[in-house]
N, C-alpha and C positions, 0 to 999 in steps of 0.2 A: 837695499840690496843685500841679500844673504850671501855670505862667502862660504865656500866649501873648502875646508882646510884638512891637510894631512898632518897629523901629529906623529912623531916618532919618539916612543917612550922606551927608555932602558928597561931591562928585564927585572931589575930590583924593585919590587912593589912592597913597600913596607907600610906600617901604620902611620897615618897622618893625623896630627892633632887637630881637634875641633874644639870650639868653645864648650866648656863643661858647665852648661846651664841645666836648669831643672827639666827633666824629661817629662813629656806629656803622657797621659794614659792613652794608649792607642785605640781603646774602645770608648773613649769619652765623647767623641764626635762622630755622628753618623749622618748620612745623606741618602737621597732617594734617586733612583735611576730607572728609566724605562728604555725599551728598545729604540724608541724614536731618538734618544740621545746618543745612540751608537751608530748613527748614520755614517756609512763609508763613502768616500769620494773616489771616483774614477779619474777625475780631472777633465772629463768631457762634458760636465754640466755647463749649460749656457746661462750666463748671468745677465741681468738686465743692464742695458746701456754699457756693455763692455766694462764692467765695474773695475775701477782703478784700485790697485793695491796701494794702501797707504801706510801699512805698519811694518814695512821692511826697513830695517835700519842699516847703519854702517858697522862693519866689523870692528871690534875693539881688540887690539893686539897686545896691550900692556899686561905685564905681570904673569905671562904664561910660564908654566913649569916645564914645558916641553918645547922642542923645536917644532914650528908649524909653518908649512908652506901652503900657499893658496893654489888650489887646483882650478878654481873657477868661481863663478857667481851665478845666482838665480834670483828672480823675483817670484817665481812659483815655488813656494817654500814648503809644501806638503810632500814629504818623502815617503810616508807610509801612513796607513790608518791604524795599524796595530804593530805586528811584528816587522822587524827590519828585513829588507833585502840584503843579500851579500853584495855590497857595492865596491869592494876593494879586493884586489888580488896581489899577493906578494909572490913574485916569480922566483925568489930565492937567490937572485944574482945581482941585487941592488936595484932592480927594476920593479916598479909598482904600477898597477892599473887602478885608476879611480874613475867611478861613474856616479851620476846623480840625475834626478829629474831636473831639467834645465829649461828656463825661459828668461828672456830679458825684455819681454813686452811691457811689463809694468801693469798688466791687468790679469784678472783671474781667468778669462777665456783663453789666454796664452796660445794663440794660434801657431807660435813658433816652438811649442813645447816638444821636447824629446830628450834623448840621452845626452847629457853633458859628459864629455870624456877627456881625460888627460893622462899622460904617460910620464911617470917619474923615472928618469935615468940620468946617470952622471951627477947625481946629487941634486937634481932640480927638475921641476915640472917644465913641460913645454909651454908655449904661449897659451893663455886662456882661450878656450874654444869660442868661436863666434857663431856656431850653428850646431844643430843636432847631427848625430851620425846617421839617422834613418832618413828614408825618402819621404816619409809622411809623419803626421803628428802622432806621438806615442807618449808613454809614461811608464813609470815603475820598472826601471832597468834592474836586471840581475845578471851578473857578469861571471865569466869563467874562461879557463884556458884548457884545451884538451891535451892529451899526450902528444899529439902530432904538432902542437904549437899553435893550433887554430884558436883565435880569440873570438868569443861570442858574447852577445848581449841579447837577452830575451825581454821583450816589453809587451804591453797591450796597446792595441790601436783603437780608433773610435768605433768602428763597426765591423771589423774583419777578424777579430780575435787576436791571437798572439803573433808578434813579428819576431823573426830570428835574423839578427844582423851579425855578420862575421867578416873576418879577414884572416888569411892563412898564416900570417906572421904577426905576433903581438907587437903592438907599438908602431907598426909601419904598414903602408899600403892603403888602398882604397877600400871602403866598406861596401859590401853587398848586403842585400836583405831580401827576405821572402816571408810570406804569410805561412805560418804553420797551419795546415788544413785541418778541417774537421770540427771546429768549435768557434763559430763566428761571434759568440757572446762571451767568450772567455776574457776575464780581467784579473788583474793582480797576480801574475805568475811568480812562482818561486822555482829555482832550478839548482841542481847540483850535478857535478860530473865526476866520473871515475874513469881515468884513461880517456878513450874517445867516446864513451857512453854518456849521454846527457839525459837526465831525468827531470821532468817538470810536473808540478802540481799547479792547478789553476782553478779559480773559483768563478763566480758570476754574481751579478747584482741580485739583491733581494727581489723576489718575484720570479726569477728564472731558476728552474730546478734542473738538477742532474742526478740520475739514478734515484729519482723521486724525492730528493732532498733539496730544500730551498737553499740556494747559494752553493749547491753541492760541488765537490771537487772532482775534476777530471784528471787523469794521469796520462802523460805522454812520455815516450821513450824514443831515443835515437841511438843506434849502435855504430854510427859512422860519422860522428862529429857534427850532426845536424843536417846532413844531405837528405836523409829520408827519416820519416817519423811514423811511429805506431801510436795510435790513439785517435780519439779519446777513449780511454778505458775506465771502467768503474772499479772501485776498490770494495771487495766484500766486507760488509759491516758498516761501510760509510754510507748510511741510508737513513730514511725517515723513521725506521724502527729503533734506531739508536741515538739519533741526534735531532734536535729541533730545527737547527739551521747551521750554516757555516757563515761566519762574518768575513768581511773584506780584510785581506792581509792577515788573517787570524790562523796562521799555520807556518811551519818551517820544515825544511827538508835537508837531508845530507845523504851522501853516497860514498861507499868505499868498496872496491872490488865487486863482489857479488851482492853486497848488502845495500839496500835502499831503505830509508826510514824517514817518516815524517810524523809530526805531532799536530793535533788539532783538537778543538772542543771549546764550546762557549762557556760552560760551567764545569764540565768534567774533562780535564785533559786526558787525551787518548793517544797512545802510540801505535802506529801502524808500521810493521817491519816485514821486509821481504829479504830472504837469503838466496834468491834465485833470479836476481836482476829484474824483479818486479813481476814475475809470473804468478806467484802465490803470496799470500799475506797472512800475518797474525795480528790480532788486535789486543792491546793491553790497556785497561782502564787504570789510571794512576791513582785516582781517588774514588770514593763512593759518594754519590749524592742521593738524596731522598727521592728525587724525581728526575731521571735522566733526560726526559723530554720537556723539562720546565722551560717556559718561554716568558714568564712575567705577566701573563694575561690574567684578567679578572677571573677569580675562581680557582686559581692555583696557589699552592703553598710550597715553600722550600725551607727545609731545616737549615740551620746555620752551618756553613761549610767554608773551609779555607780553599778558595777556588782560584781562578786565573783571570787576569785582565786581557788575555789572548795575545800578549806580546811574547811570542815563543821564540826559542832558538834550540837547535839540536846539533850534536857533533858526534861523529864516530871516531874513536881513538885508534891508535896503532894496533891495539889488541882486539879490535872489532867490537868494543863495548860502546853502547850508546849512552851519551850524557844529554840531558835537556834541562832547560830553564824557562821560567816565565814570571811575569809580574804577579805578586801576591794580591788577592782580592777576596776579602772576607764578606760574604753575602748572606742575607736572610730575608725570607718573606713569610711573615706571620699574619698578614692581612689579606685575605682572599677577596675582599671587597674593593681593593685598589690595585690598579695595574702597576707593575714595576716591583722593585725590590730595594731593600736597605743595604747599604755598604758602608764600610768604615774607612774613610780616606786616609787616616793616619796608621791604620793597621796594615802596613805595606812592607815591601822588600822584594828580593828576588828569591824565588823558590827553585830548588834543585833536586834532580833525581838521576840515578843511573841504574844500569841493569843489575848491579850487585845489590840493589835495594828492592828487588822483586818481592812483592807482597807487603812492602812498606810504603807509607805515604811519603811524598816529597818533603824536603826539609827546607826551612828558611836559612839562607845564608845571613848570619847575624850581622856581618859587616856591611850589608846593604840596607839595614833598617833605618827608618827615620826616628822612631820613638825609642831610642836607646842612648847609650852614653857616648856615641861617636857622632852620629848625624842628629844633633839635638835641636828641637824646636820648642822654645819656651814662651814665645810671644806671638801667638797665632792670630791675634785680633788687634788691629785691623789688617795686618799684613796678609793674612789668609782668611778667606771666607768661602763657605760652600753654598752655592746656589742649589737649593733643595730639589730643583727640577732639571738639573743640567749636568752633563758629564764634565769631567775635568779636561783641561786643555790637552791636546794631542790624543784624545780619546783613550788614554791609558792612565794608570794610577800615578801617584806622585813619585813612585820609584818604578821604572819601567824600562823598556827597550833593551833588554839584555842581548848580548851577542858575544860568542866565545871563539877564541883561537887557541892553538896548541903548538908547542915546540917539539923538537925531535926527542927530548927526554920525557915527554908526556906531561909537562907542566901546562896547566890550563890558565888562561888569562881571559877574564870576563869584564866587558864594558857594560855600563848601564847609565841611565839618566836619573837625576833626582832634583827636586826643588831645593833651592838654597836659601836658608833662613835669613831674613833681613836684607837680602840682595834684591832691590827693586829697580825696575826700569823707570823711565821718565813718566810713565802713566800710572805708576804705583803698583805694577804687576810683578809678581815674583819670578825671578829667573830660575831656569834649570841649568845645571852644569852636568858634564859627563864625567864619570868616575870609572875606576878599574880596580878589580880585586884579582887575586891569584891563588891557585892551589898547587902545591908541590907534592901532593900525595894522592892524586887521582880523585880529588873532590871531597876527601874526608875532612880536611880543614882548609880554612881560607885566611889570607892576610890582606891587609888594606883597610879602608879604601884609600885610593890616591885620586885627587881631583886632577883631571887631565888638563883642563884649561886654566884653573887657578886665577880666575878673574871674576870679581863680584859685580862687574858692570858689563857682563856679557852673557848672552844666551848661547849654550853649546849643547846641541841635541843630535839625535840620529847617529850616534857614534857607532860606526861599522868597523870592526876589527878584521884584518886579514886573517883568514883561517890558518895559514901557515905563519908561525912566529919564528924568526931566526934570532939574531942577537938584539932585536928590537921588536916591540909591538907597533905595528903600523895601523893607525886609526884615522878614519875619515869622518869628520863631523861638520855640521852646519852651524854657522855662527853669525850673530849680529848683536846690536845693542838694544833690541826690543823683544820682550817676552812674547811667546805664543807664535801662531802662524797667521799670515794674512788670509790664507784660504779658509781655514776652519773658523776663524774668529769673525769673518765677514759674510759667510754664506748662511742663509736660512736663519733658524732661531739663534738667539744670542747664547754664547757659551761663556762660562766664567773664565776669567783669567786667574792664573796662580802667581 
């Protein structure tokens, strides 16, 4: 059983000491990947014989460096395929909303699956939820609160597209829900709101196209808190002339006043920005790749490039400047006779860019690297091995899942996950922990990292930080004592454990 935990971390993020062992060469180990290994799950796949989940453990609570309260539990433990949803809202008055994909069925089919919800007030969560908030099976919640105080959760359904669930007062009252019309194959929504305006981007499974693009993104808007919706609209430039496809959960969105912005791109991170509430858009490529339509097919080549693992996050600050992050992924294809590409699993970290860097490539946040003098890995065999034909656990790199929040003074706080050297579960698989770094000068320099859970016998992943930071960083993460996920590790082709 996975536990969903709220950690409250004080604002002082300093440098944390790690073992000073021999650093590895980040380019010394390489692996192979193909599109088949990037399969994204909707949660509605039907498994043979109602396959039982067997690798969800019990949460370990010892040794934590932060106060952590349990919001709830789940046996359906896949919370995203790539980029995180915004799963937590800090209302700024001591009250916090926490959401997650929830099931307690103990099997992957998870007929009871939907949004797990809990409300933190008076210094504690309410009772752990015993049911989803929606009237039917859903998944992938993204949560927000409008200016009027309406609380909403947007998910995807089995066959009707997106569901909008709401109640008019956060933390209290009965939930209502409705299908957002116009896109019955929509899956993996991401939403952001400014005031009572809600903006949604949503993809679709491989094989379904939108605006001529496989997995293409549709854009929806509501200017009245979700009562009425405009969409699905296409975004100029987000088409098959510029992209090969869009992956599941491979995008992030934010909104502030008249500005709406999102980031997407399988090998070439691309920013789309509107300054008129989503009426018109500009497109900015953050990096240059030798073939923007590269797919990994036989006959294609790709020059070496510092690319993305598609675990994106984006934030608009109080000065209307856009900041964005993603997991670093160094890729190369110099063999056109073989499908797929080469990547370097230790050449990783979190990449960062903001609008002051226009015309410049994104930069690596040094404090998030593995192969450096802070997060050091010197004994990678047998603790770590790369299956040459499979993606790493969680479908992201060994440093991944960034998400950012900001306080009133403009300080940025960034959470991410990374494997933890020498910390192995009972199966001999390597744990991931969740970390945080901070910038007190608008992203120019960073301090940290700080290990959020500080437990070498615990997996702690999917760390979602509340966008608004007050005197604490409020972070929701999933925890238990077995590495990996039951959903990804037991469906279809075997995936390697870390």
